[in-house]
N, C-alpha and C positions, 0 to 999 in steps of 0.2 A: 425681414427678410432674410440679414443675410446674420443675422441668431437662429431662425432655421434651418443655411443648409448645412450651420456646424455644427447645429446638432446631430441632423437629421448623417450627415459622416459621421461622427458622433456616432450617433447608433450602432450606424452600418458595420462600425470598424468591428464590431466583435464582432463580425466570423475570419478575420486574420484569426481567433487563437483555434476553431473550425480542425487545417492543417494543424495543427500542434498535439488533438485526440485522434485525429485518421493513427498521428505517425504513432498515436503512444498503441492505437490496436496492432501495428506490424511490430514496433519491443512483444507486443504479449505473445506474436505467433511469438518472434525467436529464445522469449518463454520457456517455450509449452517446448520449442526444438532442444532449448534446455535440461525443459522437464523431462521429455521424452531418452536426450541421454543417461541420462542419471537413475531411467528407470531401468537402462539399461543393463549400464552394466553391475546397476544395487543386484540386480537378476543371475546375473550373470558370476556374481562371487556374494549367492549369494550361501552357497554349502558351505565352503571358502568362510569365512567368515566371523569372526566372535558376534559377543550376545552383543560388545558395546562397538563394537564394527556394524553391524545389524540396525539399531538404535540410532548408530549414527549417520546411515543411507534414512531407512524418515525421518530424523529431522531434518534434512534436504530435506525429499520432500516436499516436507510441509512446513520447511522456510519457500522453495517457490510455490509453494499454493498461496503459501500467501501476501506473498511480494502480485501474486497476480491477479489478486483479490482486490488488492493494495491499489494496481492499474487498473481494474476496475471500475470501483472507486468512483477513483481521477478520473475516466472520463466520462463513469453519469455522467454524476453527478458537480465536473465541471459545467459538460456540457446545458446541463437543464440549465443551475445555472449559472448561465457569463452571453450563452449564444443561446442556445433558443429554445421550448420547454419543444417534449417528448411527445409528444400523446398515445395511452402504449393502449386507445382499443383499440380493439382489433388481439390484441398477441395474447390470452388468456395464458399463456407464460412469466406473459411479468413480475417482478416479485418487483411487493409493492414497494419499496427503498426506494429502488432508482426515483419516483420521481416527490417527492413525501424525505429527500435527506439535503436542507438547504446549508448557509455557507458554516455554519457554525458544528453543525450538521458532521460532514463535508473536515472542518478540522477533529478535531475530534475520529473519529473515524480511521482519520492519517495519522494520526499520534498512535491507536491505540498498536494500528498496524505494525505502525514504526517499530512503539516500545515488542510485540508480540517476537516478531523481526529482531528485535536485538537478544531476547531473551536465549531465544532458536539460534543465534552464534554462540550466542554469551554459554550453554547449556553443551553442544560440539565445543563448547574448546574445556571445557568442565573433563566431559565427556571421554578430550582425547588425547589427558595431562600425561598418561607415558609416556604419546610419541615424543613431546617437551615443546612444550609454550612455554616462549619462557616467563620470569614477574612480572615484570611491567608489560608484559601484554594483555599479560589476563591484572591487571592490577587495569588498564590501559580499558578494555574493554569490562568487565566491575563499572568506568567512573562513568563511563560512553552508556551503558546502559542504565545506569543511574540518575546523566543531568532527563535521557526522553522517558522515563517514567516522572523523575522529575518537572519538566517541563508538561504534560499531561494531565498533571494534576494541577498548578497554575492557571493552567491554557481552560481547563473546569471549573474552574476554581473562579477564575475573568464570567467567565457567561455568563457561571451565576449567581454573580454581583451583576452582572451590568441587564441580565434579563430579569432581577428584581425589580430591577429600577425601573421598566416597561410594564 
């Protein structure tokens, strides 16, 4: 009897995570606002911008888009894996991946997105060299990017090892 009550409380406690995912939806709106602000800035300064400034502006938009994709992956996959199943019936435009990303896939997608965002930040820093990034800043950006790449490779390798044992 006590065991059933404890298990019931533990099982229902997963709903505590739902407000976190709703908070991430709010974060998407904040990101949308920032994206809109960047688009306005990009368009209004396009005529006087150099080629490298144009590329940097595009990279900033790509960076924000990848971040939005990352948040979306966390929202759907996290909710589906940890809170409740989402019924895609009746939604003809429902992406297939939303109901098929398990925790391992979620980790890999997250790290892949982080590596891509890190790569864009690094590329932006290299493109902005004439404006003055210090050697220390560039070194740290490269180190951080290599750590992200190494972490994602180690995670993929460990996931492969653990799946081959099952």
